[in-house]
N, C-alpha and C positions, 0 to 999 in steps of 0.2 A: 686532357687538354694541353696543347702546346703552350708553353710560356711565350708571351708576346716579346717582341725584340724591338730595339731602338738602335738602328745601324748608322755608323758614321764612317767616313774615310779615316784611315789609320793615322793621318797626320793630326787628328783632333784628340788623340788619347790624352796627352798632357793637359790640354785646356779643359777637358771634361773632368779629369781626376782632380785638378787643382780647384775646381769650382769656378773657373773663369768663363766657361761655357755652360749657361744655365738654360738655354733655349735652343730650339731648332726650328727651322722653317721647312715645311714640306708642301708638296702640291696637293697631297691627300693623305689621310691617316685613318686607321680604325682604332686609334688610341683614345681613351676617355680618361677624365680626371679620376684619380684613385687607382688606376691601373698600376700593377707592379711589372716592370719589364727587365729583361737582361739587356745590358748595354754593350754593344760590340763596336770596337774600333779596328778597321781592317777586318781580319778574320779572328780577332782575339776577343774573348769576353773579358771585359774590364771591370764589370760591377754590375750592380742592380740599381734601379732608379724607380721612383714613384712619380707619376705624371700629376703634377699640380693643376694645370690648366691647359685647355685646348681652345684656341679662339681663331676666328677669321680676321685676316688683315690683307688689305690690297697692297700690292707692291709699291704703289705711288704714296702710300701712308707710312712706309717704313722710315725710321729716324736713326740718327747716330746712337741713340739710347738702345733701340733693337739690336743694332750692330755690336754694341759693347756686351749686351747680355748674351749675344751669340758667339762671343769670344773674338770678335773682329775689332780692329782699331778704328774703322770708319764705315760709314754706310756704303761708300764706293767699294771698299773691300768685300763687304757683304754681297753687293750686287754682282761684282765680278764672280764670286764663288757660285752664286745662284745660277748665273748664266752658264758657268763651266759644267754644272750638274745637269740643268733642265734645258739649256739652249736659249737663243736669243728671245723666244716667244715669252718666257717667264717675265721679261722686263716691260712687256706691253701694259699700257695703263689699263686698269680693271682686273688684272690677273689677281685671283684670290689665292692666298696661301694660308696654311694652317700653321699657327704659332703655338708651339708645344713647349711649355714650361715644365722642367723637371728637376728633381732633387736626387743626386747620385750618391750611392754608398759603394766604396771600393770593395773589391772581393775580400780584402783582408778585414775589413769593418764588418762585413756580413758573417765572417766566420768566428768572430770573437765570442 
């Protein structure tokens, strides 16, 4: 069986490894709580993670707290990034997103 993966843009590597980014928002996911996944930033495997929680959130219910857990300084910054990934439609009221909370271990931790 293939190991599940959680893929990010390369620019998030530092935020993920530092623990600043503990969540991600996706339009859809097959991930479930308890899943062990390989974390990729760009094309690089940077560690492994355990999925803690997967829940639904509507775009209009997102808060600055969601943004901070996702490694952004503000809700506006988070919404700009979602729009750059998914397009304008993602910002429409009623759009449901999957909020994925994860705990990362870097590759070096996993090898100890």
